[in-house]
N, C-alpha and C positions, 0 to 999 in steps of 0.2 A: 327723177329718183323716186323709187317706191317708198311708201310710208310704213310698211309692215315687214318685220323680219321673219315672220312665220312663212316658210316656204311650203310649196305644194308639190305633189308628184305629177308625173306626166299623164297619169290616168285622169287627173282633173282637167287637163287640156283636152283629152278625148271627150269628156263630158261636155265641155264648153263647145267643142266643134259640133257635136251631135245636137245640142240645143239650137245652134244656128241652122244646121242642116234641116232639122225638123220644124224649126220655128215654134218650138213648144217645150216647156219644162216637163209637163205631164207625159207627153209622148216619149221624151227621152228617158224619163224614169221607168216607164213601162217597158221600153226596149231593153234597157240595161238591167231591169229587175231590181231597182232600188226605189226608195221612197222619193216622192216629189220634193219633200223638204230637204232631203240630202242633196239633190240636184241644185236647189236654190242656194243652199249653204255653200256648195262648192263654187258656184259662180261668185258669191259674195267674197269668198276667200281670195279668188283671183283679183277681184276688184280692189280688195283691201291691200293685197300685196303690191299691185302696181300704183295704187292711189288714184285710180281714174275710174270713171263709169264706162262699162263696156256694152251694156245692154240697156235700152230704154223699154220698159215693159208697159204695155197697155192691155186693155181687156181683150183686144182682138189680135194683137201681133207683138212680136219682139223686133225692135229696130236696133241695128248696130250703130254705135258711135264711131267716129273716125278711128279712135284707139281700138275699138272692138274689131273693126274691119282689118286693121293692121295685124292684130293678134290672130284673127281667124286665118289670114294668109299663112302665117307661120305654123299654124296647127295642122295644115294639110299634110305635113310630112311626119307627124308625131308617131303614127303607127310604124313607119319605116324605121324611125330612130329606135323604138322599143324592140322591134324584131331583129334589126341588125346588131344592136348591142348585146341582146340576149343570146343570139346565135353565136356571136364571137366569143362571149364569155363561156358558154356551154362547151364549145369545141376545144377550149383550152383547159377544161376541167378533166382531171383524171379520176376523180371520185366526187360524189355529192358533198356539198358543204352548205353552210348557212343555216338560217332559222326556218323551221317548218312549223307553221301554226295550224293546229288540228283541233277541231271541236268534236267531241264524242258524247253521246247520251250516257248518263251516269251508270245505269245498270248494265248497259251494253259494254261499256268500257271495263267495268269491274268483273263481269262474268264471262265475256266472250273474247274481247280484244286485247286484254291486258298483256298476255304472254306474247302475242304477235307484235305489239307496240314496243315492248321491252327488247325483243329479239332484233327489231329494226335498229334500235339505238346501239345495240351491241355490234351489229354488222357494219353500221355506218357512223362511227364515233365523231366524225367531223360535222355531222348534222345535229344542230340543237333542236330536239323535238319539244316544241312548246305546246303542251296538251292542256285543253280546257274541257273538263268533264261537266257538261251542262245539257239540260233538256230543252233549252230555249230554241226558238226559230232563229236562224243565223242570216244576217245580211253580210254576205261574203265580201262584197266590194267595200262596203263601209267599214267593216272590222278588219280588213286585210287578212282574211282567213284563206289558207291554201287548200285544206281538205276539210270537208264537213261530212261526218257519218250521219246520214239521214235515214230514219225509219219510215219507210213508205216512199212513194214517188214525190220528187221535188216539184213544186208548182212553177218555179221560175224556169221557163224554157230557154233562157239564155245561158244556163249552166249545163255542164256535162254531168251525167249521172251514170255510174257504172255499178251494177249489182254485185255485191260481194257474197251474200248468203241470204237464206230465207229461214224463217222459224215460225213456230206456232205458240200461242199462249192458250192454256186450257183453263176452263172454269174449275175452281178449287173451293173446297170447304174443309173445315176442321172436323174431326170426329165428334168433338164436344158440341159444335154447332149443329151437326146433323142429329145428334141425340136430343137436342133441345127443340129444334125447329122442324124436325121430321126428315126422313130419308127421301132421296130424289131418285126414282127409278125410271122416270119418263119426263118429257118436256111438260106434260100436263101438270106435273107436281110443282113446277116453278110458279108459285103463286103465294099470296100472303098465307102465313106470316113470314115467309122467306124475305130476305133483304140483301142488298148488294153494296159493294164498295167500288168506287169508280176512279180511274186515273184522269188527271187534268193535263197530262203531257200532250203536246201538239203532234202526236204521231198518228200515222194513218194505218189502220188495220182493216182487212177484209173479214167480215164476220160470217160464219157459216149460217147463222140465222139471226138477223138483227132484232127480231121481235121477242126473243125468248125472255129477256130480262126487262123488257120495256115497262111492264106493270109493277115491277118490284121497287119498293122505296129505296132511296139512296141514303145511307147513314154516314158515309164518309167520302170525301173527294180530296185527293192529294196528288202532287206531281212527283211522287217518289214510289217506284215499284217496290223497293224494299219495305217501305212503311206499309203499303198495301199488303204485302206478304205477311208482315208481323201482325197486322190487324186481323187478317184472315185466319192466321194460325191461332190467334187468341179467341176465335169464335165470334167475331163481330159481324161477319157476313160472308156472302159469296163474292168471289173476285176472279178476274182473269190474271194468271200469273205465269211467268216464264218457267219452264221446267228446270232451267239452270239454277234459279233461285231456290227451288225446292231441293234439288240435289245437293246444293252447297250448304244451306242453312237449316233445313228441316231434318235435323239429325234424329229427332225423336219420332219421325214419321207421323206427325200430327195431321198433315193434310192428305186429302184423297181427291182424285179427279172426279168431276161430276159429268157423266155422259160424254166422255172424251171423243167418242166417234161421231157425235152429233153436234156438240157445241164447242167451238174454238174460234180463235182469231188468228189470222195469218198475215204476215207482212214480210217485206224484204229490207235488207240493210244495204244502202247504197252509198258509195263514195262519191261525193259531189265536189266538183272543182270548176274553176272559171274557164270558160271556153277561150282557148288560145292555140294558135298553130304551133307555137314553141313553148313548152313548159320548162321551168328550171329542172335541172338534173335531179335535185332532191325530191321534187314532186313525182317525176317519172319513176324513180327508183322506189319511192314509197308505195305508189300504186301497184307496181310490179311485185313488191315484197308481200303486200297484203293478199294479193290474188294468189300468189304461189303458196302462201301459208294456208289458205282456206279452200282453194279450188283444186 
């Protein structure tokens, strides 16, 4: 009889099987795109549930106990169980249902995706769209996330990434800032006493020229595009800003672009999801809806 009432999902058994196959927690973590600590915790959860030791860990190898060998044999068919059950459930569905967990960067959600997300909920009312507006890096397996809108390419190669749209951020300055610190008519003008505001968001942008602001002092760093916009509009410094922020909030036309043909940052918005042959109907329909909305 097991000693712990906290159950685990079938994906935890997949992790256990891969640890045994690869004889390594770190290699399993790398293959699945999760933290090694997560892999270790998942193994501990199984051991706590059954109340037995499954793996004996040494500095050189991992050895299975007799109980571990027995569980490993049962785990060989776990992928078939997941695929067959999911396939059967999907083919009996007439419309998508269930909870869909989606993570969206804050400014992206508020400025570009909000209407599309709302229209999905209207079109598929049996899907509970669980939205999290956050600028953090997402561990999709650990957090149980279905879709992550990632700005820039995702580094985890075990995940599927589908580009939805691309956009540019332009260097902006307020009129009062330029009157105080001097007009900028060429890249050569980007020197002291000019100053910059920087984003701490973990997004990936391709810059037209990475060196242009390198020598300028940084007076503010923040993980909020809206806060950078407000600080730039108040005359605090130069900053890269989404045009949508300017269109929506700069009603007094305080900001002006600085050398827009020469200085900008460009990136793509990608819908990231876990690699599976069969996806729940709600995931398939969501991906299709967003693509038809923007493409």
